[in-house]
Structures are given as structure tokens and as C-alpha cells.
N, C-alpha and C positions, 0 to 999 in steps of 0.2 A: 504494499500499499504505500503509495507517494504521499509527501507531505504537502499541506496547500503552500503555496507562495505568500510571500508578504504582500506582494502588490494586489492578488485577489482579494485578501482580506480587508486591505485598506479601501478598494474600491466598493467592496460590499458594504463596509460602513458607511460608505457616502450614501449609498443608495438607501439604505437603512433608515438614516438619518434624515432623509428627504432631499437631499442634494443631488438630484439625478443628472442636473446640467453638468455638474463637474464629474460625475461619473461618466457620463457620455463622452466627456473630452478625452478623460482617461482610456475609455474602451477604444477611441480611435487611434490612440499611440500605444495599445497593447504590444507588450514585447514578444509574446509567443502565443501559440495556439492552445498549449496546454494551460497558459494563464488564464485564458478566456474560457476553457473548459471547467477550471476549477472555479472561477467565477460563477458561472452559472450553477454548478453544483452547490455552492455556498448559498446563492440566492433561490433555488429551488428547495433546499432544506430549511431555509428561514421563512418559506413561503412568501417572499416578497416579490416573485417574477411577475404573478398576475397582477399585482398594483401598478406595475411599471412596464407596459407593452413596448415602450419607447427603448427600454434597456435590454429587452427579450429579442427586439427584432435588430438592435446595434450589434450585441454579442454575434447573433447568428450571422450577420453580413460581414461581420470582421473575421469570424472563424472561416467563411468561405474565402474571401480576400486573402487572408494569411495561408491558408492551405493550397491554392492554386498556383501554378507554375507563374513566376513573374517573366513579364515579357522585357527583353532588353534591347536597348537600340544601340548600335555601333557610334563610338565617339566620332 
């Protein structure tokens, strides 16, 4: 069983505290897919995800964005 990351617990605290705008800004610059999945697990366990559908969609969108291969341009 892996440990929860510090980032996920801090962003979950933002959502639970009612500051979803700050949480959305943090979600947009999430470090890894694992961190986003840990955040979703924390919010689902706390039963907060249903109250904040914008956080739900943002985490889902960022998981897809970080999971997909990146397009690279030549310099």
C-alpha cells in the first residue's frame, strides 16, 4: 500500500475548507497522475466529491491530460 502524498492531503484540505478556487489552481499544476489519483481517493473517502463537481471534472481532465503522450515540436 502506497502512502498518500503531501500534495494530495494539502489540496484535499483546501477543498474541504471551501476554497475550491485555490484547489482548482493546484490541480491544474499537479505534479503526477499518482498525486491526482491520491487526491480523488481522499475526496471520495471524505464524501466531498459530490459537493464539488468542478473539482471532480478538473481532476478527471488532468488525469487524462497527464496520462496521454505529449506532442513535441522540433525547435
